[in-house]
C-alpha positions as CSV (number, residue, x, y, z in Angstrom):
1,M,-0.3,-0.3,0.1
2,A,1.6,3.5,-1.0
3,K,0.8,7.2,0.7
4,T,0.8,10.3,-1.2
5,Q,-0.3,13.8,-0.3
6,G,-2.0,14.3,-2.9
7,K,-5.7,15.7,-3.2
8,S,-8.7,13.5,-4.5
9,L,-9.4,15.1,-7.7
10,A,-12.7,16.5,-8.5
11,R,-14.8,14.6,-11.3
12,A,-16.8,16.8,-13.5
13,A,-17.6,13.6,-15.5
14,G,-17.1,11.1,-13.3
15,T,-14.2,9.5,-14.8
16,V,-10.9,10.3,-13.5
17,V,-9.3,8.4,-10.3
18,W,-6.7,10.3,-8.9
19,C,-4.3,7.9,-8.9
20,N,-4.2,6.4,-12.6
21,I,-0.9,8.1,-13.4
22,Q,0.8,5.8,-10.4
23,A,1.5,2.0,-11.0
24,Q,-1.4,-0.4,-11.1
25,N,-2.5,-3.0,-8.3
26,Q,-1.3,-0.8,-5.5
27,V,-4.1,1.3,-3.1
28,Y,-3.0,4.8,-3.2
29,L,-3.8,6.9,-0.1
30,T,-4.9,10.6,1.2
31,R,-6.6,10.5,4.7
32,Y,-10.0,10.9,3.1
33,S,-9.5,9.4,-0.1
34,L,-7.8,5.9,-1.5
35,C,-7.9,4.7,-5.0
36,S,-6.4,1.8,-7.3
37,V,-6.0,0.9,-10.6
38,R,-6.1,-2.9,-10.7
39,G,-5.6,-5.3,-13.5
40,V,-7.9,-8.4,-13.7
41,V,-8.1,-11.7,-15.3
42,V,-11.4,-13.8,-15.7
43,V,-11.2,-17.2,-16.3
44,L,-14.2,-18.2,-18.3
45,M,-15.1,-22.0,-17.9
46,D,-18.2,-23.8,-19.5
47,T,-21.1,-23.7,-16.7
48,V,-22.0,-27.7,-17.4
49,S,-18.3,-29.3,-18.0
50,G,-16.2,-26.8,-16.0
51,I,-13.8,-26.9,-18.3
52,V,-11.7,-23.6,-19.3
53,L,-12.6,-22.0,-22.7
54,G,-10.8,-18.8,-22.4
55,N,-9.8,-15.5,-20.1
56,A,-11.4,-11.9,-20.3
57,Y,-8.8,-9.2,-19.2
58,G,-9.5,-5.7,-18.1
59,T,-8.8,-3.0,-15.5
60,I,-10.7,-1.8,-12.7
61,E,-10.3,2.0,-11.5
62,Q,-11.4,2.9,-8.0
63,E,-11.8,5.8,-6.0
64,I,-13.6,5.8,-2.4
65,D,-13.7,9.3,-0.6
66,T,-14.5,10.0,2.9
67,Q,-15.9,12.9,4.4
68,N,-14.4,14.7,8.2
69,A,-18.1,15.4,9.4
70,I,-20.3,13.0,7.5
71,P,-20.3,9.4,8.3
72,E,-20.6,8.7,4.7
73,F,-18.2,7.1,2.1
74,F,-18.4,7.2,-1.6
75,E,-17.0,5.1,-4.3
76,Y,-16.3,5.6,-8.2
77,V,-15.7,2.2,-10.0
78,N,-15.1,2.0,-13.6
79,F,-14.5,-1.8,-15.3
80,R,-13.0,-1.4,-18.6
81,L,-12.7,-4.6,-21.0
82,T,-9.5,-4.7,-22.8
83,S,-9.4,-7.8,-24.3
84,A,-10.9,-11.7,-24.4
85,D,-9.7,-15.0,-25.9
86,V,-13.7,-15.7,-26.5
87,A,-16.1,-14.0,-28.8
88,T,-18.0,-11.4,-26.3
89,E,-21.4,-11.2,-27.7
90,G,-23.9,-11.4,-25.3
91,M,-21.4,-10.8,-22.5
92,T,-22.3,-9.2,-19.5
93,V,-20.3,-8.0,-16.4
94,Q,-21.2,-7.2,-12.7
95,I,-19.4,-6.1,-9.3
96,D,-20.5,-6.8,-6.1
97,S,-19.1,-5.5,-2.8
98,T,-19.1,-5.9,1.0
99,C,-18.7,-3.6,3.4
100,S,-19.6,-5.3,6.5
101,L,-20.8,-8.6,7.7
102,D,-23.5,-7.0,10.5
103,S,-25.7,-4.1,9.5
104,S,-23.3,-1.4,10.5
105,C,-22.6,-0.6,6.8
106,K,-25.7,0.4,4.8
107,Q,-24.8,0.6,0.6
108,T,-26.4,1.0,-2.5
109,S,-26.4,-1.6,-4.8
110,G,-24.1,-1.4,-7.1
111,P,-22.2,-0.1,-8.9
112,W,-24.7,-0.6,-11.1
113,T,-27.9,-2.7,-10.0
114,A,-27.8,-5.2,-12.5
115,P,-25.3,-7.5,-15.0
116,R,-24.6,-4.7,-18.0
117,P,-23.7,-6.0,-21.4
118,I,-20.0,-5.2,-22.5
119,T,-17.6,-5.7,-25.4
120,V,-14.3,-5.6,-25.9
121,G,-12.7,-1.8,-25.7
122,Q,-16.0,-0.5,-24.0
123,S,-15.9,0.5,-20.0
124,I,-18.8,0.4,-17.5
125,D,-18.9,2.9,-14.4
126,G,-21.0,3.5,-11.5
127,T,-21.1,4.6,-7.8
128,I,-21.6,3.2,-4.3
129,T,-22.8,5.1,-1.8
130,R,-22.2,3.6,1.8
131,Q,-23.3,4.9,5.7
132,W,-21.8,4.4,8.9
133,A,-25.6,2.7,10.2
134,G,-24.9,2.9,14.0
135,P,-24.9,2.7,16.4
136,Q,-23.8,6.6,16.5
137,T,-23.1,7.6,20.3
138,A,-20.6,9.6,21.3
139,G,-16.9,7.4,21.7
140,T,-18.1,4.9,19.1
141,E,-16.1,3.9,16.0
142,K,-16.8,1.3,13.4
143,A,-14.4,0.0,10.9
144,F,-15.2,-1.2,7.4
145,R,-13.0,-3.2,5.0
146,M,-14.2,-3.4,1.7
147,S,-14.1,-6.7,-1.0
148,Y,-15.5,-7.3,-4.2
149,Q,-16.5,-9.5,-6.8
150,L,-16.2,-9.1,-10.5
151,S,-18.8,-11.8,-12.2
152,V,-18.6,-12.1,-16.4
153,N,-21.0,-14.1,-17.9
154,I,-21.7,-15.3,-21.9
155,S,-24.3,-18.0,-23.0
156,G,-22.8,-21.2,-21.5
157,L,-19.6,-19.6,-19.9
158,S,-19.1,-17.5,-16.5
159,G,-16.1,-16.8,-14.7
160,S,-15.5,-14.4,-11.7
161,T,-12.5,-12.9,-9.5
162,R,-12.7,-11.6,-6.2
163,W,-10.4,-8.8,-4.7
164,G,-10.1,-6.9,-1.0
165,G,-11.4,-9.7,1.5
166,N,-9.5,-12.1,3.2
167,N,-6.5,-13.8,0.9
168,E,-7.6,-12.1,-2.3
169,A,-5.6,-9.6,-4.3
170,G,-5.8,-6.2,-2.1
171,D,-6.6,-8.3,1.0
172,G,-7.3,-5.5,3.6
173,Q,-6.4,-2.2,1.6
174,Y,-9.8,-1.1,1.1
175,F,-10.0,0.2,4.6
176,V,-12.2,2.9,6.2
177,R,-13.0,4.0,9.7
178,C,-15.6,6.1,10.9
179,D,-16.0,7.3,14.4
180,F,-17.7,9.8,16.3
181,K,-14.9,10.5,18.9
182,V,-12.9,13.5,18.0
183,S,-15.6,16.2,17.4
184,A,-19.2,16.7,17.6
185,R,-20.1,14.8,14.5
186,A,-19.3,11.8,13.0
187,G,-17.2,11.3,10.4
188,C,-15.0,8.9,8.1
189,V,-11.0,8.5,7.2
190,A,-8.9,6.0,5.7
191,P,-6.8,5.5,9.0
192,D,-3.6,3.6,7.3
193,F,-2.7,7.0,5.9
194,T,-0.8,8.8,8.3
195,P,-0.9,12.4,8.4
196,T,1.7,14.8,8.7
197,F,1.4,18.0,11.2
198,E,3.1,20.9,10.3
199,V,4.6,23.3,13.0
200,D,3.5,26.8,11.5
201,K,6.2,28.6,10.2
202,K,4.9,31.8,12.3
203,Y,6.2,30.3,15.6
204,S,9.7,30.2,14.2
205,E,11.3,29.4,17.4
206,A,9.1,26.6,18.3
207,R,9.8,25.4,14.8
208,Q,13.2,25.4,15.0
209,Y,13.1,23.9,18.2
210,V,11.6,21.1,17.7
211,G,13.6,20.9,14.2
212,M,16.7,20.8,16.6
213,V,15.4,18.2,18.9
214,Q,14.1,15.7,15.7
215,A,17.8,16.0,14.4
216,S,20.1,16.0,17.2
217,M,18.1,13.1,19.6
218,S,19.3,9.9,18.2
219,T,15.6,8.5,17.8
220,H,14.4,11.3,15.5
221,P,11.2,11.4,16.9
222,G,8.4,12.6,14.5
223,W,10.9,13.2,11.5
224,E,9.5,11.2,8.3
225,G,12.5,9.4,6.9
226,R,14.3,9.2,9.8
227,G,12.5,8.1,12.9
228,Q,8.9,6.8,13.8
229,P,5.9,8.6,14.3
230,L,4.5,9.9,17.2
231,H,0.8,8.5,18.2
232,R,-1.9,10.1,19.8
233,E,-2.6,9.9,23.7
234,S,-5.8,10.6,24.0
235,S,-6.1,10.6,27.7
236,E,-6.1,14.2,29.2
237,A,-5.1,12.6,32.3
238,E,-2.0,10.7,31.0
239,A,-1.2,14.1,29.3
240,R,-1.1,16.1,32.4
241,K,1.4,13.0,34.1
242,N,3.5,13.6,30.9
243,R,3.9,17.4,31.6
244,D,4.4,17.5,35.3
245,V,6.9,14.8,34.8
246,V,9.0,16.9,32.2
247,C,7.8,20.1,33.1
248,D,8.4,19.4,37.1
249,S,10.1,21.6,39.5
250,T,13.5,21.7,38.2
251,F,12.5,23.7,35.2
252,K,13.3,27.6,35.5
253,A,12.1,29.8,32.5
254,H,14.7,31.6,31.4
255,A,15.6,35.2,32.2
256,S,15.8,36.4,28.7
257,T,12.8,34.2,27.4
258,P,10.0,37.0,27.0
259,A,7.2,36.8,29.6
260,P,5.3,35.0,30.0
261,A,7.6,32.3,29.5
262,Q,6.3,28.5,29.5
263,C,8.0,25.2,29.4
264,D,7.5,23.9,26.2
265,E,8.3,19.7,25.9
266,W,8.7,17.6,23.3
267,P,7.4,14.9,22.2
268,F,4.3,16.6,23.0
269,A,2.6,15.9,25.9
270,K,-0.4,14.3,24.3
271,S,1.7,11.7,22.6
272,K,2.8,7.9,23.6
273,E,6.0,8.8,22.9
274,S,6.4,12.0,26.2
275,G,9.4,11.7,28.4
276,R,7.6,10.1,31.2
277,Q,5.9,7.1,28.6
278,L,9.3,6.2,28.0
279,G,10.8,6.0,31.6
280,V,11.9,9.7,32.2
281,K,11.4,10.6,35.8
282,S,12.3,14.1,35.9
283,G,12.6,16.8,33.3
284,V,16.4,17.6,34.1
285,D,17.1,14.3,32.2
286,C,15.5,16.1,28.8
287,Q,17.2,18.1,26.6
288,Q,17.1,21.9,27.5
289,Y,16.6,24.7,25.4
290,Y,15.7,28.4,25.9
291,V,14.4,31.2,23.6
292,T,16.1,34.5,24.4
293,S,15.6,37.9,23.0
294,S,17.7,40.9,22.0
295,T,16.9,44.4,21.2
296,I,19.0,46.0,18.4
297,N,18.0,49.4,16.9
298,G,14.8,49.5,19.0
299,K,13.5,46.1,17.6
300,V,13.3,42.9,19.1
301,Y,14.8,39.7,18.2
302,L,14.6,36.2,19.4
303,S,16.9,33.4,18.8
304,L,16.9,29.8,20.1
305,G,19.7,28.2,22.2
306,W,20.7,25.8,24.3
307,P,23.5,24.8,27.1
308,G,27.0,24.7,25.1
309,S,25.5,26.3,21.9
310,N,28.0,28.9,22.4
311,Q,30.9,26.5,22.3
312,G,29.4,24.4,19.5
313,K,28.6,21.7,21.6
314,M,25.0,19.8,20.5
315,P,22.5,18.5,23.3
316,P,22.8,14.8,24.3
317,A,21.6,12.5,21.6
318,T,21.0,9.9,23.8
319,A,18.1,12.1,25.8
320,K,14.2,10.7,25.8
321,C,12.8,14.2,25.2
322,A,13.3,17.8,25.6
323,R,12.2,21.1,27.1
324,A,12.5,24.7,26.3
325,S,11.4,28.1,27.8
326,M,9.0,29.2,25.4
327,P,7.6,32.3,25.1
328,K,3.5,31.9,25.7
329,A,2.2,32.6,22.4
330,Q,4.2,30.3,20.6
331,N,4.1,27.2,22.8
332,E,0.0,27.7,23.0
333,G,-0.1,28.4,19.5
334,V,1.2,25.2,18.4
335,G,-0.5,23.5,21.0
336,G,-3.6,24.9,19.3
337,D,-2.9,23.6,16.0
338,L,-2.2,20.2,17.0
339,G,-5.5,20.0,18.5
340,R,-7.1,21.5,15.7
341,F,-5.1,18.8,13.3
342,T,-6.3,15.8,15.6
343,T,-9.6,17.1,14.8
344,E,-9.3,17.7,11.2
345,Q,-7.2,14.0,10.8
346,R,-9.7,12.2,13.2
347,L,-6.7,10.8,15.3
348,L,-7.6,8.3,17.5
349,E,-5.9,6.8,20.5
350,K,-2.7,5.6,19.7
351,D,-3.2,6.9,15.7
352,P,0.7,7.6,14.2
353,Y,1.2,11.0,12.8
354,W,4.5,12.8,11.6
355,V,5.8,15.9,12.6
356,N,7.3,18.6,9.7
357,A,9.3,21.2,11.4
358,G,11.3,22.2,8.3
359,Q,13.6,19.3,8.3
360,P,13.8,17.5,4.9
361,V,12.6,13.9,4.4
362,P,15.7,11.8,3.4
């Protein structure tokens, strides 16, 4: 399964799958969309004798789109018959899909309601609308793994192929999760896509601080391509405990940090990678940073420093956490953005995410 930061393309005529310039037979993801272009071979057998008399070859294009604030998801499907070993006069094709073995997923029949005639070079498309049918109460979630079957029939001949289901091509890759946990409305995402939280450039010292920690700490937390993603800590009680350890009584705001100064911990207290959850007993064992201010010709400049920075020394690479004396506006600004990101991306407990603080992806 591949991921991409690309956006799903709007379909004016219902014929565009946004990943159709990618390699076939993979599923490509964003947080709110997944798509694939898959080659298929259908073995056509005599319905009486069971003797194989030929094959039908084609491609299937699929795009599933979800929405943040609606517990529905929509799929566009296109089947093109590219060639066949037998005459195709009277050939029909049908696609059936299952999104749940229970009643929690309601879907329209389709992408077309009955077998459709097709000949070599033709294509047939249609849409499927699916809805999380509940129960939908605050704190609930439901995951759906779609499976599909394409059936081809000619008088006296039939064949089928499956994908998406157990032990089939694309096993488990067509996966959507709906929840009513992170906002006042239920919504759905493609949870196998790991989103990226960007530390806004307007919080320049906080962004530099996170980037410095990612670069200097041997585990490179949250840095895509070098380290491992962070994972959401959804418990406010656990997050408070994380802060109380990293930002304990040993923290002292730097005298030159613009007031009011706050303790800014990294990785975030609302992540499973917080120093406390990695075994740190006190923030004194973390990397230490501070933001200082200076006034030149009446203009205030901020800069990031750490013990030994003036001597060219780097923070200890083996530390499991970091903390900084940070201006309140920057600390709380990044924290507020993280909260909104959590809601927008519908991050649930333990969901992974990357953090972009300007470090290049290797």
